[in-house]
C-alpha positions as CSV (number, residue, x, y, z in Angstrom):
1,M,0.0,0.1,-0.2
2,K,1.3,3.8,-1.0
3,W,0.8,5.7,1.9
4,H,0.4,8.8,0.4
5,R,-2.6,7.2,-0.8
6,F,-3.4,5.8,3.1
7,P,-7.1,6.0,3.6
8,K,-9.1,8.6,5.6
9,S,-10.5,7.8,9.3
10,P,-13.3,7.8,9.8
11,V,-15.5,11.2,11.2
12,F,-18.3,10.6,13.7
13,P,-20.4,13.4,14.4
14,A,-20.1,15.4,17.3
15,N,-23.0,14.2,19.1
16,H,-22.4,10.5,18.2
17,E,-23.4,8.4,20.9
18,W,-21.9,4.4,21.4
19,K,-23.8,1.9,22.3
20,V,-22.0,0.4,25.5
21,E,-23.2,-2.6,26.8
22,K,-20.6,-4.0,29.3
23,R,-20.1,-7.9,30.5
24,T,-22.0,-9.4,32.8
25,N,-19.9,-12.0,33.5
26,A,-17.0,-10.7,34.3
27,Y,-15.9,-7.1,35.6
28,E,-14.9,-4.5,33.0
29,S,-14.5,-1.1,33.0
30,D,-16.4,1.8,31.3
31,V,-13.1,2.5,28.9
32,T,-12.9,-1.3,28.5
33,A,-16.5,-1.5,27.6
34,L,-15.9,1.7,25.3
35,V,-13.3,0.7,23.4
36,R,-15.1,-2.5,22.9
37,A,-18.2,-1.0,21.5
38,M,-15.9,0.9,18.9
39,V,-13.9,-1.6,17.9
40,Q,-17.1,-3.1,16.6
41,D,-18.0,-0.7,14.0
42,D,-16.9,-2.2,10.6
43,S,-14.8,1.6,9.9
44,I,-13.0,1.8,13.1
45,R,-11.8,-1.7,13.3
46,E,-10.5,-1.3,9.6
47,D,-8.8,2.1,10.2
48,Q,-6.7,0.4,13.1
49,R,-5.9,-2.6,11.0
50,A,-4.5,-0.6,8.1
51,A,-2.5,1.4,11.0
52,W,-1.4,-0.8,12.4
53,E,0.1,-2.3,9.1
54,R,1.2,0.9,8.7
55,W,3.1,1.1,12.3
56,R,4.3,-2.3,11.8
57,N,6.0,-2.0,7.9
58,E,7.6,1.6,9.0
59,A,9.3,0.1,12.3
60,G,10.6,-2.8,10.4
61,S,12.0,-0.6,7.2
62,K,13.6,2.0,9.7
63,G,16.5,0.2,10.6
64,T,17.2,-0.7,6.7
65,S,18.6,2.0,5.3
């Protein structure tokens, strides 16, 4: 993937509310529940996957030049 053509991150309206449901079978903090709910959104999941791939590829290429 060419990084100058990297896809734009998703933008949500300021009043967007995430549907957060904490796990009932074990303790889960509010923050963990929010992050889990956000990653279930396909656009965020894809954005984070692409960011991870970019970071991983850039971290590996720094020592080769």
